[in-house]
Structure formats: structure tokens, C-alpha cells
C-alpha positions as CSV (number, residue, x, y, z in Angstrom):
1,M,11.6,-1.7,-7.6
2,A,14.1,-2.3,-4.9
3,I,14.5,-5.6,-3.2
4,L,14.3,-5.3,0.5
5,I,16.5,-6.8,3.2
6,P,14.8,-10.0,4.4
7,L,13.8,-8.8,7.9
8,H,12.5,-12.2,8.8
9,H,16.2,-13.1,9.3
10,S,16.9,-10.1,11.3
11,S,17.0,-9.6,15.1
12,Y,15.5,-6.2,14.6
13,A,12.2,-6.8,12.9
14,Y,10.1,-9.3,11.1
15,P,6.9,-9.2,9.0
16,S,3.9,-9.5,11.2
17,T,1.6,-12.5,10.9
18,A,-1.4,-10.4,12.1
19,A,-3.9,-9.0,9.7
20,A,-5.1,-5.6,9.2
21,D,-8.7,-4.9,8.4
22,V,-7.8,-3.1,5.4
23,F,-5.3,-5.6,4.5
24,F,-4.8,-4.2,1.3
25,P,-3.2,-6.7,-0.6
26,A,-2.3,-4.5,-3.3
27,S,1.2,-4.6,-4.1
28,V,3.6,-3.1,-1.7
29,H,6.7,-1.1,-2.2
30,L,8.7,-0.9,0.9
31,P,12.0,-0.1,-0.5
32,N,14.8,-2.6,-0.9
33,V,13.3,-5.0,1.6
34,S,11.6,-8.2,0.6
35,R,8.7,-9.4,2.6
36,T,7.4,-12.9,2.6
37,S,5.0,-13.2,5.6
38,P,1.4,-14.5,5.0
39,R,0.4,-11.2,6.5
40,Y,1.1,-9.5,3.3
41,C,0.2,-9.5,-0.2
42,Q,2.9,-8.3,-2.3
43,L,2.9,-6.6,-5.7
44,S,6.3,-5.4,-6.7
45,D,8.6,-6.1,-3.9
46,H,6.2,-5.2,-1.2
47,Q,3.3,-6.5,0.8
48,T,0.3,-5.6,2.7
49,P,-1.0,-6.5,6.2
50,L,-4.0,-8.6,6.8
51,V,-5.0,-8.1,10.4
52,S,-3.8,-6.1,13.3
53,P,-3.0,-7.2,16.8
54,L,-3.4,-3.7,18.1
55,P,-6.7,-2.1,19.5
56,R,-8.7,-0.4,16.8
57,S,-10.3,3.0,17.3
58,R,-13.7,3.9,15.9
59,I,-14.2,7.5,14.9
60,S,-17.5,9.3,14.7
61,R,-19.2,10.3,11.4
62,T,-18.3,13.9,12.2
63,D,-14.7,13.1,12.7
64,K,-14.7,11.1,9.4
65,S,-15.7,14.3,7.6
66,L,-12.2,15.6,8.5
67,L,-10.6,12.7,6.7
68,N,-8.7,13.9,3.6
69,V,-7.9,11.4,0.8
70,S,-5.7,12.9,-1.9
71,E,-2.5,12.6,-3.9
72,S,0.6,13.4,-2.0
73,C,1.8,16.9,-2.9
74,S,5.0,17.2,-0.8
75,E,8.1,15.4,0.3
76,V,7.2,15.7,3.9
77,E,4.0,13.9,3.2
78,L,5.8,11.2,1.3
79,W,8.1,10.8,4.3
80,A,5.1,10.3,6.6
81,A,3.6,7.7,4.2
82,A,7.0,5.9,4.1
83,N,7.0,5.7,7.9
84,L,3.4,4.4,8.0
85,R,4.4,1.6,5.6
86,V,7.4,0.5,7.8
87,R,5.2,0.8,10.9
88,T,2.4,-1.3,9.3
89,F,4.3,-3.9,7.4
90,Y,6.7,-4.9,10.1
91,E,6.6,-5.9,13.7
92,F,9.6,-4.8,15.8
93,N,11.3,-6.1,18.9
94,E,11.2,-2.8,20.8
95,Q,13.7,-4.0,23.3
96,T,16.4,-4.5,20.7
97,F,19.3,-2.2,20.9
98,G,19.3,0.4,18.1
99,I,15.7,-0.4,17.0
100,E,14.8,3.2,16.3
101,D,17.8,3.6,14.0
102,H,16.8,0.4,12.2
103,K,13.2,1.8,11.7
104,K,14.6,5.1,10.3
105,Y,16.9,3.1,7.9
106,L,13.9,1.2,6.5
107,A,11.9,4.5,6.2
108,D,14.7,6.2,4.4
109,L,14.9,3.3,1.9
110,E,11.2,3.5,1.2
111,F,11.2,7.3,1.1
112,E,14.0,7.4,-1.5
113,A,12.3,4.6,-3.6
114,L,9.0,6.4,-3.4
115,K,10.4,9.7,-4.4
116,E,12.0,8.1,-7.4
117,R,8.8,6.4,-8.5
118,V,6.6,9.5,-8.0
119,A,9.2,11.6,-9.9
120,G,8.9,9.4,-12.9
121,K,12.5,8.2,-12.7
122,K,11.8,4.5,-12.2
123,T,12.3,2.5,-15.4
124,G,9.2,0.7,-16.5
125,F,6.7,3.0,-14.9
126,R,4.9,5.7,-16.9
127,K,3.4,7.4,-13.9
128,V,3.1,6.7,-10.1
129,S,1.0,8.5,-7.6
130,C,1.1,8.1,-3.8
131,I,-2.4,8.5,-2.5
132,N,-2.8,9.1,1.3
133,A,-5.6,9.3,3.8
134,T,-4.9,11.9,6.5
135,L,-6.5,13.2,9.7
136,P,-5.9,16.3,11.8
137,I,-3.4,15.5,14.5
138,S,-6.0,16.5,17.1
139,L,-8.0,13.4,16.3
140,V,-5.0,11.1,16.5
141,S,-3.1,12.4,19.4
142,N,-5.3,10.8,22.0
143,I,-5.2,7.4,20.2
144,S,-1.6,6.9,19.3
145,H,1.4,9.1,20.3
146,D,3.7,6.9,18.1
147,L,1.5,7.4,15.0
148,C,1.5,11.1,15.6
149,T,5.3,11.2,16.0
150,S,6.2,9.0,13.0
151,C,3.5,9.9,10.4
152,K,3.0,13.6,11.0
153,F,3.4,16.3,8.3
154,S,2.2,19.9,7.9
155,L,-0.2,21.0,5.1
156,N,-1.2,24.6,4.8
157,E,0.0,25.3,8.3
158,E,-2.1,22.4,9.7
159,D,-0.5,19.4,11.3
160,R,-2.0,16.2,9.9
161,V,-1.2,12.5,10.2
162,V,-1.1,9.9,7.4
163,V,-3.4,7.0,8.5
164,G,-3.6,5.2,5.2
165,T,-1.7,5.0,2.0
166,L,-1.3,3.3,-1.4
167,D,0.5,3.7,-4.7
168,L,-1.1,3.8,-8.1
169,N,1.3,2.5,-10.8
170,Q,0.7,3.1,-14.5
171,C,2.7,0.3,-16.1
172,V,2.5,-3.0,-18.0
173,S,3.6,-5.1,-15.0
174,L,5.2,-5.0,-11.6
175,P,8.4,-6.9,-10.9
176,H,8.1,-10.6,-10.0
177,E,4.3,-10.5,-10.1
178,L,1.4,-11.9,-12.2
179,V,0.8,-9.8,-15.3
180,G,-2.6,-8.5,-16.2
181,M,-4.0,-9.5,-19.6
182,K,-6.2,-6.5,-20.2
183,P,-6.6,-4.4,-22.1
184,K,-6.2,-6.6,-25.2
185,T,-7.1,-4.1,-28.0
186,I,-4.9,-1.1,-27.1
187,G,-1.6,-0.4,-25.6
188,A,-1.3,-1.8,-22.1
189,D,1.6,0.6,-21.4
190,F,-0.8,3.5,-21.0
191,A,-4.2,1.9,-20.2
192,R,-3.2,-0.6,-17.5
193,A,-2.4,0.1,-13.8
194,Y,-1.7,-1.7,-10.5
195,L,-2.3,-0.8,-6.9
196,S,0.5,-1.4,-4.5
197,N,1.7,-0.6,-0.9
198,V,-1.8,-0.4,0.4
199,C,-2.2,-0.1,4.1
200,V,-4.2,1.6,6.9
201,A,-2.7,2.3,10.4
202,N,-3.6,-0.6,12.7
203,E,-5.3,1.8,15.1
204,F,-7.8,3.1,12.4
205,Q,-8.8,-0.1,10.6
206,R,-12.5,-0.9,10.3
207,N,-13.4,2.7,9.7
208,G,-13.8,2.5,6.0
209,F,-10.6,4.2,5.2
210,G,-9.6,1.4,2.8
211,Y,-12.7,2.0,0.7
212,E,-11.9,5.7,0.6
213,L,-8.4,5.0,-0.7
214,M,-9.8,2.7,-3.3
215,A,-12.3,5.2,-4.5
216,M,-9.7,7.9,-4.9
217,A,-7.3,5.6,-6.6
218,K,-10.0,4.8,-9.2
219,N,-10.7,8.5,-9.7
220,V,-7.0,9.2,-10.3
221,A,-6.7,6.2,-12.6
222,E,-9.6,7.3,-14.7
223,A,-8.1,10.8,-15.0
224,W,-4.9,9.1,-16.3
225,G,-6.9,7.3,-18.9
226,I,-6.6,3.8,-17.2
227,S,-9.2,1.4,-18.4
228,D,-8.0,-1.7,-16.5
229,L,-6.9,-1.7,-12.8
230,Y,-5.3,-4.6,-11.0
231,V,-4.3,-5.6,-7.5
232,H,-2.6,-8.7,-6.1
233,V,-3.8,-10.5,-2.9
234,A,-2.6,-13.5,-0.9
235,V,-4.7,-16.5,-1.7
236,D,-5.5,-17.1,2.0
237,N,-6.3,-13.5,2.8
238,E,-10.1,-13.7,3.0
239,A,-10.6,-10.3,4.6
240,A,-8.5,-8.6,1.9
241,K,-10.3,-10.4,-0.9
242,N,-13.6,-9.4,0.5
243,L,-12.5,-5.8,0.5
244,Y,-11.4,-5.9,-3.1
245,M,-14.4,-7.8,-4.3
246,K,-16.7,-5.2,-2.6
247,S,-14.7,-2.5,-4.4
248,G,-15.5,-4.1,-7.8
249,F,-12.6,-6.4,-8.4
250,S,-12.9,-9.9,-9.7
251,F,-10.6,-12.9,-10.2
252,E,-8.4,-13.0,-13.3
253,S,-5.6,-15.4,-12.5
254,D,-3.6,-17.1,-9.8
255,E,0.1,-17.7,-9.1
256,P,1.4,-21.3,-9.6
257,A,2.4,-22.9,-6.2
258,W,5.9,-23.6,-7.5
259,Q,6.5,-19.9,-8.2
260,A,5.4,-18.8,-4.7
261,R,7.7,-21.4,-3.2
262,F,10.5,-20.2,-5.4
263,L,9.9,-16.6,-4.3
264,D,9.4,-17.7,-0.7
265,R,6.1,-16.0,-0.2
266,P,2.4,-16.7,0.1
267,R,0.7,-17.6,-3.2
268,R,-1.3,-14.8,-4.6
269,L,-4.2,-14.0,-6.8
270,L,-4.5,-11.3,-9.5
271,L,-7.8,-9.3,-9.3
272,W,-9.1,-7.0,-11.9
273,T,-11.6,-4.3,-12.4
274,A,-12.7,-2.2,-15.4
275,L,-12.9,1.6,-15.3
276,P,-15.2,3.6,-17.5
277,V,-12.6,4.8,-19.9
278,A,-13.2,4.1,-23.6
279,Y,-10.8,4.3,-26.5
280,E,-11.8,4.5,-30.1
281,L,-9.8,2.3,-32.3
């Protein structure tokens, strides 16, 4: 996984210290940029937000029925997901000259890295799926013009907006992260997976989209034959830990303080959940 440009040293953008409600501390994969803010929980080279400083919008139960959570099936949808990750994982100084070009640069990096992972070209990964939560643009247009502009794509002649995203990674471990210890009796190379790059658009947090993403990720993992699913979370991210615990994860191990200091990031926990996949030995 690519290591990102430390934006906290840049005049263009810096990791936000706010927290998202879906603060998916799952690992994150914004391309070639490393993030270290407490706002994120990072799995490979990426992090996830904890809380959002922006107003959140509640949507009705009827509108929620229009939410679609599925595996990304096109490059235009991957591009929309890449833009959501940049938009969510970073705060930008909008007054800075050339800021839009900088955002596009970051999105391009994540897009290329995401395509490589999903195409199965990334060494160390057996399979990667980008799972997105999307809404019709008609439900988003009155809430956020910026979200519609940056995260829109077309599916079956319908314009939709990516409002949540995550990656499911079938692999033994993620770079620079705690390694899961299960399964112990069969090959971890095909039965273990990690979540990463989990986020929900700030405007749509507290609508349950995070749980929908988690449910779909579990379904896909089961279809792949995954028996043990992992996610990393910052040790002080109570909201994120609560989300994962409610989704069936439990504590397995924690990162030594010295390692977190060495990597210049918040110390994280490794959470685990079992999936109903059985192998006969």
C-alpha cells in the first residue's frame, strides 16, 4: 500500500481532528499519503475519521430504502469513492491557492491505488473489494452541492452519490499494522480479512449507514470463505469502538506505545469477529 504525503506538514490540507459518527476505524487506504491525526484509525497506510464538525442530515425511513450498499462495479464509482475518502479524511484550507488541484492530486493517487488493489495487482493481497453506500442524487442535492459534485457517478442511467465506503482485504496482514492471530488451524492467507478505508460522508453520519456497510462487508467476506474478520481502531476513539462492538467485534490485541510513537500515529487496537464459515480439516 502506498505511503501518503504527510499532509499535516502541508499548507494545503491536514488531517481533521473532528470525529465522524461512523468513524470507521477500519484501516484506511488513501493512496500514498500517510495520516497520523487522532481523528483516524489507520490500517494499512490510511485512517478513518472519528467525528464531524459539519451539520449532519437525518433522512427518513422512506429515503433510507433508496440506499444501495454493494460492491463497486465500475471505475467511475471507484473514482467517486476515492473523492469521498479525500473529502472525509482531510480538512482543507479552502482559501489556499490551488487547493482544488491539490484535492484532485490526492484523489488521483487514491483512485490509482484503489484500482490496483481491486484488480488484484497489489502484492500480498489475494482479493480486495470496494464496498460503497450510495443514494440517488435527488436526495443529496439539497444537502450538499460539494458532495454531489465530487462523489457523483452514473449507474444504469441514474445519477447516484457515494455517501459511504470501505475496503474488504483478503490477506494475512496490512502493512505496518497489528496482525491477526486467527485462524490458527488453517491457512490465514485465504481465511483472514481486514476492513480498511471505512468512512461515511460527514453530512450523512448518524443515519446507520456505517452498520449497513459493515453488514455488506460481512456478507461478501463469507462468500469469499473468510472465517475471521479484523479491523483496527484508535485506542481513544470511543465512538468507533462502540460501532464495531455493536457490529460483533471484540478485542484481540493492542499496539505497543513505542510502536505508535515510532510511526507517529495514535495507538490502535485490533478487533476481531468470527464469521460462520467452517472448514473441515
